[in-house]
C-alpha positions as CSV (number, residue, x, y, z in Angstrom):
1,M,-10.5,-2.6,1.8
2,P,-12.5,-4.3,4.1
3,V,-15.3,-2.5,3.5
4,L,-15.0,-3.5,0.1
5,R,-14.8,-7.0,0.4
6,D,-17.7,-7.6,2.7
7,F,-19.7,-5.4,-0.2
8,F,-18.8,-8.2,-2.7
9,I,-19.0,-11.0,-0.2
10,A,-22.9,-9.8,0.8
11,L,-23.4,-9.8,-3.2
12,S,-22.2,-13.3,-4.2
13,E,-24.6,-14.6,-1.3
14,N,-27.4,-12.2,-2.7
15,Q,-29.8,-15.8,-3.8
16,F,-32.1,-12.9,-5.6
17,L,-28.7,-11.0,-7.6
18,N,-27.5,-15.4,-8.3
19,S,-31.1,-15.8,-9.8
20,A,-31.5,-12.9,-11.8
21,A,-27.9,-13.3,-13.1
22,Q,-28.3,-16.7,-14.5
23,K,-31.2,-15.5,-16.6
24,Y,-29.7,-12.8,-18.3
25,G,-26.4,-14.6,-18.9
26,L,-22.6,-13.8,-18.5
27,K,-23.4,-10.0,-18.7
28,M,-21.0,-7.3,-17.3
29,G,-18.2,-8.4,-18.9
30,A,-17.5,-12.0,-16.8
31,Q,-17.1,-13.9,-19.5
32,S,-13.8,-13.0,-19.4
33,V,-13.4,-15.0,-16.7
34,V,-16.1,-17.6,-16.7
35,A,-15.2,-20.5,-19.3
36,G,-18.4,-20.8,-21.1
37,T,-22.0,-21.7,-20.1
38,N,-21.9,-25.2,-21.8
39,I,-19.5,-28.4,-22.0
40,E,-18.5,-28.0,-25.3
41,E,-17.1,-24.5,-24.8
42,V,-15.3,-25.3,-21.7
43,I,-13.3,-28.3,-23.5
44,Q,-11.9,-25.8,-26.4
45,S,-11.2,-23.6,-23.8
46,M,-8.8,-26.1,-21.7
47,K,-7.4,-27.6,-24.5
48,E,-6.2,-24.1,-25.8
49,L,-4.9,-23.7,-22.9
50,N,-3.2,-27.2,-22.5
51,A,-1.8,-26.1,-25.8
52,Q,0.1,-23.6,-24.1
53,G,1.5,-26.2,-21.4
54,I,-1.0,-25.3,-19.0
55,S,-3.6,-27.9,-17.0
56,C,-6.5,-27.5,-15.4
57,T,-9.4,-27.5,-13.1
58,V,-12.5,-27.7,-13.7
59,D,-15.3,-26.6,-11.9
60,N,-19.4,-26.3,-12.6
61,L,-20.5,-23.2,-11.3
62,G,-23.5,-23.7,-9.0
63,E,-25.5,-22.1,-5.6
64,F,-28.1,-22.4,-3.3
65,V,-28.5,-26.2,-4.3
66,Y,-31.1,-27.2,-1.7
67,E,-33.5,-29.1,-4.1
68,K,-32.3,-33.1,-4.8
69,S,-33.1,-32.6,-8.2
70,E,-31.1,-29.5,-8.8
71,A,-27.9,-31.7,-7.1
72,T,-28.6,-34.5,-9.2
73,K,-28.9,-32.6,-12.4
74,A,-25.3,-30.7,-11.0
75,K,-24.1,-34.5,-10.2
76,E,-24.6,-35.8,-14.3
77,R,-23.4,-32.4,-15.5
78,I,-20.3,-33.0,-13.5
79,L,-20.5,-37.0,-14.9
80,E,-20.6,-35.8,-18.7
81,V,-17.1,-33.2,-17.8
82,I,-15.5,-36.3,-16.6
83,E,-16.2,-38.4,-19.9
84,A,-15.6,-35.3,-22.1
85,I,-12.0,-35.0,-20.6
86,H,-12.0,-38.0,-21.0
87,E,-13.1,-38.6,-24.5
88,N,-10.7,-34.9,-25.6
89,D,-8.1,-36.7,-23.5
90,V,-8.0,-33.0,-21.9
91,D,-5.2,-32.2,-19.4
92,A,-8.1,-31.7,-16.2
93,H,-9.4,-32.4,-13.3
94,I,-12.4,-32.0,-11.2
95,S,-13.5,-29.5,-8.4
96,L,-16.5,-29.5,-7.3
97,K,-18.3,-28.3,-3.9
98,P,-20.5,-30.5,-1.9
99,S,-23.0,-28.1,-1.5
100,Q,-23.9,-28.8,-5.1
101,L,-24.5,-32.1,-4.4
102,G,-26.5,-31.8,-1.8
103,L,-24.6,-31.5,1.4
104,D,-27.4,-28.6,2.6
105,I,-30.0,-31.1,1.9
106,D,-29.1,-34.2,3.0
107,Y,-25.4,-36.3,4.0
108,D,-26.0,-39.4,2.8
109,F,-27.6,-38.3,-0.2
110,C,-24.5,-36.0,-1.0
111,Y,-22.1,-38.7,-0.1
112,D,-23.9,-41.1,-2.8
113,N,-23.4,-38.1,-5.4
114,L,-20.0,-37.9,-4.4
115,M,-19.2,-41.6,-4.7
116,E,-20.9,-41.9,-7.9
117,I,-18.8,-38.7,-10.0
118,V,-15.2,-40.3,-7.9
119,G,-15.9,-43.4,-8.6
120,K,-16.6,-42.5,-12.4
121,A,-13.4,-40.2,-12.4
122,H,-11.2,-43.3,-10.8
123,E,-11.8,-45.2,-14.1
124,Y,-10.7,-42.7,-16.4
125,K,-7.1,-41.6,-13.5
126,I,-9.0,-38.3,-13.5
127,H,-8.2,-36.9,-9.8
128,V,-11.4,-34.9,-7.8
129,N,-10.9,-31.9,-5.7
130,F,-12.9,-31.0,-2.9
131,D,-13.7,-27.3,-2.7
132,M,-14.3,-26.2,0.6
133,E,-17.1,-23.6,1.5
134,N,-17.4,-21.7,4.4
135,Y,-17.3,-23.0,8.2
136,E,-20.3,-24.8,8.9
137,R,-20.0,-26.6,5.8
138,L,-16.1,-26.9,6.9
139,Q,-15.8,-30.4,9.0
140,P,-18.9,-32.3,7.1
141,S,-16.7,-31.5,4.1
142,F,-14.2,-33.2,5.7
143,D,-15.4,-35.9,6.4
144,L,-17.1,-36.6,3.5
145,L,-13.6,-36.6,2.1
146,D,-12.5,-38.8,5.1
147,K,-15.2,-41.0,4.1
148,I,-15.1,-41.7,0.0
149,S,-10.5,-41.7,0.5
150,L,-11.5,-44.9,2.2
151,V,-12.4,-46.3,-1.1
152,Y,-10.9,-44.5,-3.5
153,D,-7.6,-42.7,-3.4
154,N,-8.2,-39.7,-6.3
155,V,-9.6,-36.9,-4.0
156,G,-7.9,-34.5,-2.5
157,T,-9.2,-31.1,-1.0
158,V,-8.7,-27.0,-0.3
159,I,-6.8,-25.9,2.9
160,Q,-7.9,-21.8,3.3
161,A,-5.4,-19.9,5.1
162,Y,-7.6,-17.8,7.5
163,F,-9.1,-20.7,9.2
164,F,-7.3,-21.2,12.9
165,N,-7.4,-24.6,12.3
166,A,-6.0,-24.8,8.9
167,Q,-2.5,-25.9,10.3
168,E,-4.1,-29.1,12.3
169,N,-6.2,-29.9,9.2
170,I,-2.8,-29.4,6.8
171,E,-0.9,-31.5,9.1
172,K,-3.8,-34.5,9.1
173,Y,-4.5,-34.5,5.3
174,K,-0.7,-34.1,4.4
175,N,-0.8,-37.5,2.3
176,Y,-3.3,-36.0,0.5
177,R,-2.9,-33.9,-2.9
178,L,-3.9,-30.2,-1.3
179,R,-4.5,-26.8,-3.0
180,I,-3.7,-24.2,-0.3
181,V,-5.9,-20.7,-0.7
182,K,-6.4,-17.6,1.1
183,G,-9.7,-18.0,1.7
184,A,-12.6,-16.5,-0.1
185,Y,-15.9,-16.0,2.2
186,K,-16.4,-14.3,5.4
187,E,-15.8,-15.8,8.7
188,P,-16.3,-14.6,12.0
189,A,-13.4,-13.5,14.2
190,E,-14.0,-16.9,16.2
191,V,-12.7,-18.8,13.8
192,A,-10.6,-17.2,11.5
193,Y,-8.2,-14.1,11.1
194,Q,-9.1,-11.1,10.0
195,D,-6.0,-8.9,9.3
196,K,-4.6,-9.7,6.1
197,N,-1.0,-10.0,7.2
198,D,-2.1,-12.7,9.6
199,I,-3.8,-14.5,6.6
200,D,-0.9,-13.9,4.4
201,L,2.1,-14.9,7.0
202,N,-0.3,-18.3,7.6
203,F,-0.4,-19.2,3.8
204,I,3.2,-19.1,3.9
205,E,3.7,-21.3,6.5
206,L,0.7,-23.9,4.9
207,I,2.6,-24.0,1.4
208,E,6.3,-24.0,2.7
209,Y,4.4,-26.8,5.3
210,H,3.0,-28.9,2.7
211,L,6.2,-28.5,0.2
212,L,8.2,-30.3,2.9
213,H,6.1,-32.7,4.4
214,G,2.8,-33.3,1.8
215,K,2.5,-35.6,-1.1
216,F,1.7,-32.9,-4.1
217,T,0.7,-28.8,-3.0
218,S,-1.3,-26.9,-5.2
219,I,-0.4,-22.9,-4.7
220,A,-3.1,-20.5,-5.5
221,T,-2.5,-16.9,-5.9
222,H,-2.3,-14.1,-7.7
223,D,0.1,-12.5,-6.3
224,H,4.2,-12.3,-7.5
225,N,5.3,-11.9,-4.0
226,I,4.4,-15.0,-2.8
227,I,5.1,-16.6,-6.0
228,N,8.6,-15.6,-6.1
229,H,9.1,-16.2,-2.3
230,V,8.1,-20.2,-3.3
231,K,10.3,-19.9,-6.0
232,Q,13.1,-19.3,-3.7
233,F,11.9,-21.7,-1.2
234,V,11.6,-24.6,-3.2
235,K,15.4,-24.1,-5.1
236,D,16.7,-23.6,-1.1
237,H,15.2,-27.1,-0.2
238,N,15.6,-28.9,-2.9
239,I,12.0,-29.7,-3.9
240,P,11.4,-30.6,-7.3
241,N,9.1,-29.4,-9.6
242,D,6.8,-32.4,-9.9
243,K,5.9,-32.1,-6.0
244,F,3.8,-29.1,-7.2
245,E,1.9,-26.9,-8.9
246,F,0.7,-23.0,-9.1
247,Q,-2.9,-22.0,-9.8
248,M,-4.4,-19.2,-11.1
249,L,-7.9,-18.4,-12.0
250,Y,-9.2,-18.3,-16.1
251,G,-8.7,-14.7,-17.4
252,F,-6.3,-13.5,-14.2
253,R,-2.6,-12.7,-14.8
254,K,-2.8,-14.7,-18.5
255,E,0.7,-13.4,-19.0
256,M,1.9,-14.3,-16.2
257,Q,0.4,-18.2,-16.1
258,L,2.1,-18.3,-19.7
259,E,5.1,-17.0,-18.1
260,L,5.1,-19.3,-15.1
261,A,4.6,-22.3,-17.1
262,K,7.4,-21.5,-20.1
263,E,10.1,-21.0,-17.2
264,G,9.2,-24.8,-16.4
265,Y,6.4,-24.8,-13.2
266,N,3.7,-27.3,-13.4
267,F,0.6,-24.4,-14.1
268,C,-2.8,-24.8,-13.5
269,T,-5.9,-22.8,-14.5
270,Y,-9.1,-23.3,-12.1
271,V,-11.4,-23.2,-15.1
272,P,-15.3,-22.1,-14.3
273,F,-17.9,-22.6,-16.6
274,G,-21.9,-22.6,-16.5
275,N,-24.9,-19.6,-16.0
276,D,-24.6,-19.8,-11.7
277,W,-21.3,-17.4,-12.2
278,Y,-22.4,-14.8,-9.9
279,G,-21.5,-15.9,-6.8
280,Y,-18.2,-17.0,-7.7
281,F,-17.3,-13.6,-9.6
282,M,-18.2,-11.4,-6.9
283,R,-16.1,-13.9,-4.2
284,R,-13.4,-13.4,-6.6
285,L,-13.7,-9.6,-6.3
286,A,-13.8,-9.9,-2.7
287,E,-11.2,-12.7,-2.3
288,R,-8.1,-9.6,-2.9
289,P,-8.5,-5.8,-3.8
290,Q,-6.2,-6.2,-6.5
291,N,-8.9,-8.5,-8.6
292,L,-11.0,-5.8,-9.4
293,N,-7.5,-4.2,-10.9
294,L,-6.5,-7.7,-12.7
295,V,-10.3,-7.4,-14.0
296,T,-11.2,-3.9,-14.6
297,K,-9.9,-3.9,-18.4
298,Q,-11.6,-7.3,-19.6
299,V,-15.1,-6.2,-17.7
300,F,-15.4,-2.7,-17.8
301,T,-15.2,0.5,-19.9
302,K,-11.8,2.7,-19.5
303,K,-14.7,5.3,-18.6
304,T,-16.1,3.1,-15.7
305,N,-15.3,3.3,-12.0
306,T,-14.4,-0.5,-10.8
307,V,-16.5,-0.4,-7.9
308,L,-19.3,1.6,-9.1
309,G,-19.3,-0.7,-12.3
310,V,-19.8,-4.2,-10.2
311,A,-22.3,-2.2,-7.8
312,A,-24.3,-0.9,-10.9
313,A,-24.1,-4.4,-12.6
314,A,-25.8,-5.5,-9.3
315,F,-28.7,-3.2,-9.2
316,V,-29.2,-3.5,-13.3
317,L,-29.8,-7.3,-12.5
318,G,-32.4,-6.7,-9.6
319,R,-34.2,-4.0,-12.2
320,L,-34.2,-6.0,-15.4
321,T,-35.6,-8.9,-12.6
322,K,-38.5,-6.7,-11.5
323,K,-39.2,-5.7,-14.8
324,K,-40.4,-9.5,-15.7
């Protein structure tokens, strides 16, 4: 369903709709996949997950950061989250996007912000994961990781399976804790696989490589076929459970998340929070057509057609903004 994927990605990149969504809060049911708008709410959500044997990685949502004041505000919020994780003894680590902290503004400014965050997290033995974004930001983000890891060892990153250079990068960063994903942005054919089967195949190959050669592997997927493949692979190769975890997004496949945790696998839920939810939500719907089915009952009424429902959400947000 490439047309549908492109549609949702286009919505995620629409700055007008992102701004409108912030004004009107977690409308259209997005509250079921975003764990609140403030630190108190997200800490409570993570405590509930911890009580079920699930660890968390928390993401302070943010898009389109082009002013230093906005990046500084995001940095301060993430520092507050780190303090809250420590004070509440929550089993969680940080996921962040370099662009939210100034990558699109000034490289050195972004580096300083990241160093402050990683340094504070290091004090409390909290891991920090650098989420990867689109291709234009890929190498600068890796460069930041390289530079910061000369000082701190509590950092890791993401390898996106749709990139042609993913194998090269997973070999380079095999001594890091890595989250392996398929990829959530629209990338040109010159740098990324376009066919789902090609992406899936590379995804599995990357997972297997890092399980065999890497430090720690976070396998981020909702696909039960891939999960079952990994279960058999680790069994066949005697890979201990403390070398990997499964990851899923907050609000998706809740029963399977609990089931995997009960089976004794390390399980981590990716927990986003904040008002800037729209781009994140649209990319989750674009990533995999099945995600539409996973959230339909939570996000829309039974009588609502899924595709029309999301399109209507975008339209309504735009209309509401125009009336202001």
